Each structure stands twice: as C-alpha cells, then as structure tokens.
C-alpha positions as CSV (number, residue, x, y, z in Angstrom):
1,M,76.0,12.1,112.5
2,P,74.2,15.4,113.6
3,S,72.6,15.5,117.0
4,V,68.9,15.4,117.2
5,D,66.8,17.2,119.9
6,R,64.7,14.3,121.2
7,R,62.1,16.7,122.7
8,A,61.4,18.3,119.3
9,T,61.3,15.0,117.6
10,N,58.8,13.5,120.0
11,S,56.5,16.5,119.7
12,Q,56.6,16.4,115.9
13,I,55.4,12.8,115.8
14,A,53.1,12.9,118.8
15,R,49.4,13.5,118.2
16,L,47.9,16.7,119.6
17,I,45.2,15.8,122.2
18,W,44.4,19.2,123.8
19,D,44.6,22.8,122.4
20,K,41.7,24.6,124.1
21,R,41.9,27.6,126.4
22,R,40.0,25.9,129.2
23,N,41.2,23.1,131.6
24,P,41.8,19.7,130.0
25,T,39.0,17.2,130.3
26,K,39.1,13.8,131.9
27,G,39.5,12.4,128.4
28,V,43.0,13.9,128.2
29,S,44.1,12.4,131.6
30,D,42.6,9.1,130.5
31,Q,44.6,9.2,127.2
32,L,47.8,9.9,129.3
33,R,46.8,7.1,131.7
34,I,47.0,9.4,134.8
35,E,44.4,10.8,137.2
36,R,42.9,14.2,136.4
37,W,44.3,15.8,139.5
38,Q,47.8,14.6,138.4
39,L,47.3,16.3,135.1
40,R,46.3,19.6,136.7
41,E,49.3,19.5,139.1
42,A,51.7,18.6,136.2
43,I,50.4,21.5,134.1
44,H,50.8,23.9,137.0
45,K,54.4,22.8,137.6
46,I,55.3,23.1,133.9
47,K,53.7,26.5,133.6
48,A,55.5,27.7,136.8
49,A,58.8,26.4,135.6
50,N,58.4,28.4,132.4
51,N,57.2,31.6,134.1
52,L,53.7,31.2,132.5
53,G,50.5,32.2,134.3
54,A,47.3,30.2,134.7
55,T,45.8,32.0,131.6
56,H,48.6,31.0,129.2
57,R,47.4,28.4,126.8
58,V,49.4,25.2,126.4
59,L,49.1,22.3,123.9
60,I,49.3,18.7,125.1
61,Y,50.3,15.7,123.0
62,D,49.6,12.1,123.5
63,D,53.2,11.3,124.6
64,G,52.8,13.8,127.5
65,S,54.7,16.6,125.7
66,V,53.6,20.2,126.5
67,T,54.3,23.2,124.2
68,D,53.3,26.8,124.1
69,E,51.1,28.2,121.3
70,E,54.3,28.8,119.2
71,G,55.4,25.2,119.5
72,E,58.1,25.8,122.1
73,W,58.7,22.7,124.2
74,L,57.9,23.4,127.9
75,G,58.0,20.0,129.5
76,N,56.4,16.6,129.7
77,I,53.4,15.7,131.9
78,H,54.9,12.3,132.7
79,D,58.1,13.9,134.1
80,E,56.0,15.8,136.7
81,V,53.8,12.9,137.9
C-alpha cells in the first residue's frame, strides 16, 4: 500500500476559512475554538518557521492547517497553541 502524506490529505478535505491579506478575524479563531491572540501567535510562529515575513499571505483551513498561496503546507495552528 502506498504511503499517504497525512498533511496533504487533511488540507485537501478541510474547508478553507481564511484567504485574505489582512489579519484573520475573530470568526476564524472562533471556528478553530481558540482565542484570537492564540491565532495571531500561532500564525507568527508558522511564518517564522518557514522564513516568511508578516506580509506573506497564508491560507487557513478549518482543521487548523496553514498553507501558502501555492498550497504548500506550512504547519497547523493547533500544533502551535
């Protein structure tokens, strides 16, 4: 049986909840069931770990997955909280 990259599979079935250039709203943190400050810190950690600056746009999915604009998996919000 071929191996499956779980990170890619999760992002493919997860629902996109944020793709804007500005900071995610309270609605995003509510969907992830975390505080807004936790979301901000988690995004900062994920961007730093991937050598991305504050202005780099990321996409957030309802399972906590974070990808760049090209769909490259960067991390998971829940792993950083």
